[in-house]
The first five atom37 places (N, CA, C, CB, O) and aatype in JSON, in Angstrom:
{
  "aatype": [20, 20, 20, 20, 20, 20, 20, 20, 20, 20, 20, 20, 20, 20, 20, 20, 20, 20, 20, 20, 20, 20, 20, 20, 20, 20, 20, 20, 20, 20, 20, 20, 20, 20, 20, 20, 20, 20, 20, 20, 20, 20, 20, 20, 20, 20, 20, 20, 20, 20, 20, 20, 20, 20, 20, 20, 20, 20, 20, 20, 20, 20, 20, 20, 20, 20, 20, 20, 20, 20, 20, 20, 20, 20, 20, 20, 20, 20, 20, 20, 20],
  "atom_mask": [
    [1, 1, 1, 1, 1],
    [1, 1, 1, 1, 1],
    [1, 1, 1, 1, 1],
    [1, 1, 1, 1, 1],
    [1, 1, 1, 1, 1],
    [1, 1, 1, 1, 1],
    [1, 1, 1, 1, 1],
    [1, 1, 1, 1, 1],
    [1, 1, 1, 1, 1],
    [1, 1, 1, 1, 1],
    [1, 1, 1, 1, 1],
    [1, 1, 1, 1, 1],
    [1, 1, 1, 1, 1],
    [1, 1, 1, 1, 1],
    [1, 1, 1, 1, 1],
    [1, 1, 1, 1, 1],
    [1, 1, 1, 1, 1],
    [1, 1, 1, 1, 1],
    [1, 1, 1, 1, 1],
    [1, 1, 1, 1, 1],
    [1, 1, 1, 1, 1],
    [1, 1, 1, 1, 1],
    [1, 1, 1, 1, 1],
    [1, 1, 1, 1, 1],
    [1, 1, 1, 1, 1],
    [1, 1, 1, 1, 1],
    [1, 1, 1, 1, 1],
    [1, 1, 1, 1, 1],
    [1, 1, 1, 1, 1],
    [1, 1, 1, 1, 1],
    [1, 1, 1, 1, 1],
    [1, 1, 1, 1, 1],
    [1, 1, 1, 1, 1],
    [1, 1, 1, 1, 1],
    [1, 1, 1, 1, 1],
    [1, 1, 1, 1, 1],
    [1, 1, 1, 1, 1],
    [1, 1, 1, 1, 1],
    [1, 1, 1, 1, 1],
    [1, 1, 1, 1, 1],
    [1, 1, 1, 1, 1],
    [1, 1, 1, 1, 1],
    [1, 1, 1, 1, 1],
    [1, 1, 1, 1, 1],
    [1, 1, 1, 1, 1],
    [1, 1, 1, 1, 1],
    [1, 1, 1, 1, 1],
    [1, 1, 1, 1, 1],
    [1, 1, 1, 1, 1],
    [1, 1, 1, 1, 1],
    [1, 1, 1, 1, 1],
    [1, 1, 1, 1, 1],
    [1, 1, 1, 1, 1],
    [1, 1, 1, 1, 1],
    [1, 1, 1, 1, 1],
    [1, 1, 1, 1, 1],
    [1, 1, 1, 1, 1],
    [1, 1, 1, 1, 1],
    [1, 1, 1, 1, 1],
    [1, 1, 1, 1, 1],
    [1, 1, 1, 1, 1],
    [1, 1, 1, 1, 1],
    [1, 1, 1, 1, 1],
    [1, 1, 1, 1, 1],
    [1, 1, 1, 1, 1],
    [1, 1, 1, 1, 1],
    [1, 1, 1, 1, 1],
    [1, 1, 1, 1, 1],
    [1, 1, 1, 1, 1],
    [1, 1, 1, 1, 1],
    [1, 1, 1, 1, 1],
    [1, 1, 1, 1, 1],
    [1, 1, 1, 1, 1],
    [1, 1, 1, 1, 1],
    [1, 1, 1, 1, 1],
    [1, 1, 1, 1, 1],
    [1, 1, 1, 1, 1],
    [1, 1, 1, 1, 1],
    [1, 1, 1, 1, 1],
    [1, 1, 1, 1, 1],
    [1, 1, 1, 1, 1]
  ],
  "atom_positions": [
    [[-18.62, 11.82, 2.89], [-17.3, 11.94, 2.26], [-17.44, 11.48, 0.81], [-16.22, 11.09, 3.02], [-18.55, 11.29, 0.33]],
    [[-16.37, 11.32, 0.14], [-16.35, 11.07, -1.31], [-16.52, 9.57, -1.59], [-15.02, 11.58, -1.93], [-15.67, 8.76, -1.23]],
    [[-17.62, 9.23, -2.23], [-17.94, 7.83, -2.51], [-17.15, 7.28, -3.7], [-19.44, 7.68, -2.78], [-16.68, 6.14, -3.66]],
    [[-17.0, 8.07, -4.75], [-16.32, 7.63, -5.97], [-14.84, 7.38, -5.66], [-16.47, 8.68, -7.1], [-14.11, 8.3, -5.3]],
    [[-14.4, 6.11, -5.81], [-13.04, 5.75, -5.42], [-11.98, 6.47, -6.24], [-12.86, 4.26, -5.56], [-10.95, 6.87, -5.7]],
    [[-12.21, 6.65, -7.53], [-11.19, 7.32, -8.36], [-11.04, 8.78, -7.96], [-11.55, 7.21, -9.85], [-9.93, 9.31, -7.94]],
    [[-12.14, 9.43, -7.64], [-12.06, 10.82, -7.16], [-11.4, 10.84, -5.79], [-13.48, 11.47, -7.1], [-10.56, 11.7, -5.52]],
    [[-11.76, 9.9, -4.94], [-11.16, 9.82, -3.6], [-9.65, 9.61, -3.69], [-11.81, 8.68, -2.79], [-8.9, 10.19, -2.91]],
    [[-9.22, 8.78, -4.63], [-7.78, 8.53, -4.8], [-7.05, 9.8, -5.22], [-7.55, 7.43, -5.85], [-5.97, 10.1, -4.71]],
    [[-7.64, 10.54, -6.13], [-7.01, 11.8, -6.57], [-6.96, 12.81, -5.42], [-7.77, 12.4, -7.77], [-5.94, 13.48, -5.22]],
    [[-8.04, 12.91, -4.68], [-8.09, 13.84, -3.54], [-7.07, 13.42, -2.48], [-9.51, 13.89, -2.92], [-6.37, 14.27, -1.93]],
    [[-6.98, 12.13, -2.2], [-6.01, 11.63, -1.23], [-4.59, 12.0, -1.64], [-6.14, 10.11, -1.07], [-3.8, 12.48, -0.82]],
    [[-4.27, 11.79, -2.9], [-2.93, 12.13, -3.41], [-2.64, 13.62, -3.24], [-2.8, 11.73, -4.88], [-1.54, 14.01, -2.84]],
    [[-3.62, 14.45, -3.55], [-3.42, 15.9, -3.44], [-3.28, 16.33, -1.99], [-4.59, 16.65, -4.1], [-2.47, 17.22, -1.68]],
    [[-4.04, 15.73, -1.1], [-3.93, 16.08, 0.32], [-2.6, 15.61, 0.9], [-5.09, 15.47, 1.11], [-2.0, 16.3, 1.73]],
    [[-2.13, 14.44, 0.47], [-0.8, 13.98, 0.91], [0.29, 14.91, 0.38], [-0.55, 12.53, 0.45], [1.26, 15.19, 1.09]],
    [[0.13, 15.38, -0.84], [1.09, 16.34, -1.4], [1.06, 17.64, -0.61], [0.78, 16.62, -2.89], [2.1, 18.26, -0.37]],
    [[-0.13, 18.06, -0.19], [-0.24, 19.27, 0.64], [0.49, 19.08, 1.96], [-1.73, 19.63, 0.9], [1.16, 19.99, 2.44]],
    [[0.36, 17.9, 2.53], [1.06, 17.62, 3.78], [2.57, 17.67, 3.57], [0.65, 16.24, 4.34], [3.3, 18.21, 4.41]],
    [[3.04, 17.11, 2.47], [4.48, 17.16, 2.17], [4.93, 18.61, 1.98], [4.79, 16.34, 0.89], [6.05, 18.96, 2.37]],
    [[4.09, 19.44, 1.4], [4.42, 20.87, 1.24], [4.55, 21.56, 2.59], [3.35, 21.57, 0.4], [5.41, 22.43, 2.77]],
    [[3.71, 21.19, 3.53], [3.8, 21.75, 4.89], [5.14, 21.38, 5.51], [2.63, 21.25, 5.78], [5.81, 22.22, 6.1]],
    [[5.53, 20.12, 5.36], [6.81, 19.65, 5.9], [7.96, 20.39, 5.21], [6.97, 18.12, 5.71], [8.91, 20.81, 5.88]],
    [[7.89, 20.54, 3.9], [8.94, 21.26, 3.17], [9.02, 22.72, 3.6], [8.68, 21.18, 1.66], [10.12, 23.26, 3.74]],
    [[7.87, 23.35, 3.82], [7.86, 24.74, 4.29], [8.5, 24.85, 5.66], [6.42, 25.29, 4.33], [9.25, 25.79, 5.93]],
    [[8.23, 23.89, 6.52], [8.84, 23.89, 7.85], [10.36, 23.79, 7.75], [8.28, 22.73, 8.69], [11.07, 24.46, 8.49]],
    [[10.85, 22.97, 6.84], [12.3, 22.85, 6.66], [12.92, 24.18, 6.23], [12.62, 21.77, 5.61], [14.0, 24.54, 6.7]],
    [[12.24, 24.91, 5.35], [12.73, 26.22, 4.92], [12.79, 27.17, 6.1], [11.81, 26.81, 3.81], [13.79, 27.87, 6.3]],
    [[11.73, 27.19, 6.89], [11.69, 28.08, 8.06], [12.8, 27.71, 9.04], [10.31, 28.0, 8.76], [13.48, 28.59, 9.57]],
    [[13.0, 26.42, 9.28], [14.04, 25.99, 10.21], [15.44, 26.39, 9.72], [13.98, 24.48, 10.42], [16.32, 26.68, 10.54]],
    [[15.64, 26.4, 8.42], [16.95, 26.74, 7.86], [17.22, 28.24, 7.83], [17.06, 26.19, 6.47], [18.38, 28.65, 7.91]],
    [[16.17, 29.04, 7.72], [16.38, 30.47, 7.46], [15.85, 31.42, 8.52], [15.76, 30.8, 6.18], [16.05, 32.63, 8.41]],
    [[15.19, 30.9, 9.52], [14.58, 31.78, 10.52], [15.14, 31.49, 11.9], [13.04, 31.62, 10.52], [15.84, 30.51, 12.12]],
    [[14.81, 32.36, 12.82], [15.26, 32.17, 14.2], [14.59, 30.94, 14.81], [14.96, 33.43, 15.04], [13.58, 30.45, 14.31]],
    [[15.17, 30.46, 15.91], [14.58, 29.32, 16.6], [13.17, 29.63, 17.08], [15.46, 28.91, 17.79], [12.29, 28.78, 17.05]],
    [[12.97, 30.86, 17.52], [11.65, 31.27, 18.0], [10.62, 31.24, 16.87], [11.71, 32.67, 18.63], [9.51, 30.74, 17.03]],
    [[11.02, 31.8, 15.71], [10.11, 31.79, 14.56], [9.82, 30.36, 14.12], [10.71, 32.6, 13.39], [8.68, 30.0, 13.81]],
    [[10.86, 29.55, 14.09], [10.7, 28.16, 13.66], [9.77, 27.4, 14.61], [12.05, 27.46, 13.6], [8.93, 26.62, 14.16]],
    [[9.9, 27.64, 15.89], [9.03, 26.96, 16.86], [7.58, 27.39, 16.69], [9.51, 27.24, 18.3], [6.68, 26.56, 16.72]],
    [[7.35, 28.68, 16.51], [5.97, 29.16, 16.29], [5.39, 28.56, 15.01], [5.94, 30.7, 16.22], [4.23, 28.14, 14.97]],
    [[6.21, 28.53, 13.97], [5.74, 27.97, 12.7], [5.47, 26.47, 12.85], [6.77, 28.22, 11.58], [4.48, 25.97, 12.33]],
    [[6.36, 25.77, 13.55], [6.21, 24.33, 13.75], [4.89, 24.0, 14.44], [7.39, 23.78, 14.58], [4.19, 23.06, 14.05]],
    [[4.56, 24.78, 15.46], [3.31, 24.55, 16.2], [2.11, 24.7, 15.27], [3.19, 25.53, 17.38], [1.21, 23.85, 15.26]],
    [[2.09, 25.77, 14.49], [0.96, 26.0, 13.59], [0.94, 25.01, 12.43], [1.01, 27.44, 13.05], [-0.13, 24.59, 11.99]],
    [[2.11, 24.63, 11.93], [2.17, 23.64, 10.85], [1.64, 22.3, 11.35], [3.62, 23.49, 10.33], [0.93, 21.6, 10.62]],
    [[1.98, 21.94, 12.57], [1.47, 20.69, 13.15], [-0.05, 20.76, 13.31], [2.13, 20.41, 14.51], [-0.74, 19.77, 13.09]],
    [[-0.55, 21.92, 13.68], [-1.99, 22.11, 13.81], [-2.69, 21.9, 12.47], [-2.3, 23.52, 14.37], [-3.7, 21.2, 12.38]],
    [[-2.14, 22.51, 11.43], [-2.73, 22.37, 10.09], [-2.65, 20.91, 9.62], [-2.01, 23.3, 9.08], [-3.64, 20.37, 9.12]],
    [[-1.5, 20.29, 9.78], [-1.34, 18.9, 9.36], [-2.28, 17.98, 10.13], [0.12, 18.44, 9.54], [-2.84, 17.04, 9.57]],
    [[-2.44, 18.25, 11.41], [-3.36, 17.45, 12.22], [-4.8, 17.57, 11.75], [-3.26, 17.86, 13.67], [-5.53, 16.58, 11.68]],
    [[-5.2, 18.79, 11.44], [-6.55, 19.0, 10.93], [-6.73, 18.35, 9.55], [-6.87, 20.51, 10.84], [-7.78, 17.78, 9.26]],
    [[-5.71, 18.44, 8.73], [-5.75, 17.81, 7.41], [-6.02, 16.31, 7.55], [-4.43, 18.05, 6.65], [-6.84, 15.74, 6.83]],
    [[-5.33, 15.69, 8.5], [-5.53, 14.27, 8.73], [-6.89, 13.99, 9.36], [-4.42, 13.71, 9.62], [-7.66, 13.17, 8.86]],
    [[-7.19, 14.68, 10.45], [-8.39, 14.37, 11.24], [-9.69, 14.63, 10.49], [-8.39, 15.18, 12.5], [-10.64, 13.85, 10.6]],
    [[-9.74, 15.71, 9.72], [-11.0, 16.11, 9.11], [-11.14, 15.74, 7.63], [-11.17, 17.57, 9.25], [-12.25, 15.75, 7.1]],
    [[-10.04, 15.43, 6.98], [-10.12, 15.11, 5.55], [-9.59, 13.71, 5.22], [-9.36, 16.14, 4.75], [-10.3, 12.9, 4.64]],
    [[-8.35, 13.44, 5.6], [-7.75, 12.16, 5.21], [-8.35, 10.97, 5.96], [-6.27, 12.2, 5.44], [-8.69, 9.97, 5.34]],
    [[-8.47, 11.07, 7.27], [-8.99, 9.93, 8.04], [-10.38, 9.51, 7.56], [-9.03, 10.28, 9.54], [-10.59, 8.32, 7.29]],
    [[-11.34, 10.44, 7.43], [-12.66, 10.01, 6.95], [-12.6, 9.42, 5.53], [-13.63, 11.18, 6.97], [-13.33, 8.48, 5.21]],
    [[-11.74, 9.98, 4.7], [-11.6, 9.48, 3.34], [-11.03, 8.06, 3.35], [-10.69, 10.41, 2.51], [-11.53, 7.18, 2.64]],
    [[-10.0, 7.84, 4.15], [-9.37, 6.52, 4.22], [-10.24, 5.51, 4.95], [-8.03, 6.63, 4.91], [-10.14, 4.31, 4.69]],
    [[-11.08, 5.96, 5.86], [-12.0, 5.03, 6.51], [-13.02, 4.51, 5.51], [-12.71, 5.7, 7.71], [-13.43, 3.35, 5.58]],
    [[-13.43, 5.35, 4.59], [-14.36, 4.95, 3.54], [-13.67, 4.11, 2.47], [-15.01, 6.18, 2.91], [-14.27, 3.2, 1.9]],
    [[-12.41, 4.42, 2.21], [-11.6, 3.71, 1.2], [-10.27, 3.3, 1.85], [-11.35, 4.63, -0.07], [-9.24, 3.91, 1.58]],
    [[-10.29, 2.26, 2.71], [-9.07, 1.89, 3.45], [-7.88, 1.55, 2.57], [-9.37, 0.71, 4.33], [-6.73, 1.7, 2.99]],
    [[-8.14, 1.1, 1.35], [-7.04, 0.74, 0.44], [-6.25, 1.96, -0.02], [-7.6, 0.01, -0.76], [-5.15, 1.8, -0.56]],
    [[-6.78, 3.16, 0.18], [-6.06, 4.38, -0.21], [-5.09, 4.86, 0.88], [-7.06, 5.49, -0.52], [-4.22, 5.68, 0.61]],
    [[-5.26, 4.34, 2.08], [-4.39, 4.76, 3.19], [-2.96, 4.29, 2.92], [-4.91, 4.19, 4.54], [-2.76, 3.25, 2.29]],
    [[-1.98, 5.05, 3.39], [-0.59, 4.63, 3.21], [-0.35, 3.23, 3.8], [0.37, 5.64, 3.86], [-0.99, 2.84, 4.78]],
    [[0.56, 2.51, 3.19], [0.88, 1.16, 3.64], [1.25, 1.17, 5.12], [2.02, 0.57, 2.8], [2.03, 2.01, 5.58]],
    [[0.69, 0.23, 5.84], [0.98, 0.12, 7.27], [0.01, 0.87, 8.15], [2.35, 0.61, 7.54], [0.04, 0.72, 9.38]],
    [[-0.86, 1.68, 7.56], [-1.84, 2.44, 8.33], [-3.19, 1.75, 8.17], [-1.91, 3.93, 7.86], [-3.81, 1.81, 7.11]],
    [[-3.63, 1.09, 9.23], [-4.89, 0.34, 9.2], [-6.05, 1.28, 9.48], [-4.87, -0.82, 10.22], [-6.21, 1.76, 10.6]],
    [[-6.86, 1.53, 8.46], [-7.99, 2.45, 8.61], [-9.32, 1.72, 8.61], [-7.98, 3.49, 7.5], [-10.38, 2.35, 8.54]],
    [[-9.28, 0.39, 8.69], [-10.54, -0.34, 8.76], [-11.21, 0.0, 10.08], [-10.31, -1.86, 8.62], [-10.56, 0.14, 11.11]],
    [[-12.51, 0.11, 10.03], [-13.27, 0.48, 11.23], [-13.14, -0.61, 12.28], [-14.77, 0.73, 10.9], [-13.33, -1.8, 11.99]],
    [[-12.81, -0.21, 13.48], [-12.7, -1.18, 14.57], [-14.09, -1.44, 15.13], [-11.73, -0.69, 15.68], [-14.9, -0.52, 15.26]],
    [[-14.35, -2.68, 15.46], [-15.65, -3.04, 16.02], [-15.63, -2.77, 17.51], [-16.0, -4.51, 15.73], [-14.71, -3.19, 18.22]],
    [[-16.66, -2.08, 17.97], [-16.75, -1.78, 19.4], [-17.25, -3.01, 20.14], [-17.67, -0.57, 19.66], [-18.14, -3.72, 19.67]],
    [[-16.67, -3.25, 21.3], [-17.1, -4.36, 22.12], [-18.38, -3.98, 22.86], [-15.99, -4.78, 23.13], [-18.53, -2.84, 23.3]],
    [[-19.31, -4.95, 22.98], [-20.57, -4.64, 23.68], [-20.38, -4.38, 25.15], [-21.55, -5.76, 23.5], [-21.35, -4.1, 25.86]]
  ]
}
């Protein structure tokens, strides 16, 4: 993942903005489309947001825990023997 903290911070901000855009897009769909369309979009939007977190944000925040949103503990947990 990205070692340089300043680059990681910028990437984190942009990925969080992308997530907010997904949420905003879902709101538009819910306001202007049928319930069926909104539900289909919601499922796929959740899939994209989940992948964004699992494959990009989580590894980034595990490397730079201070970049994670307040209240989200991303420090590596120690496994019990």
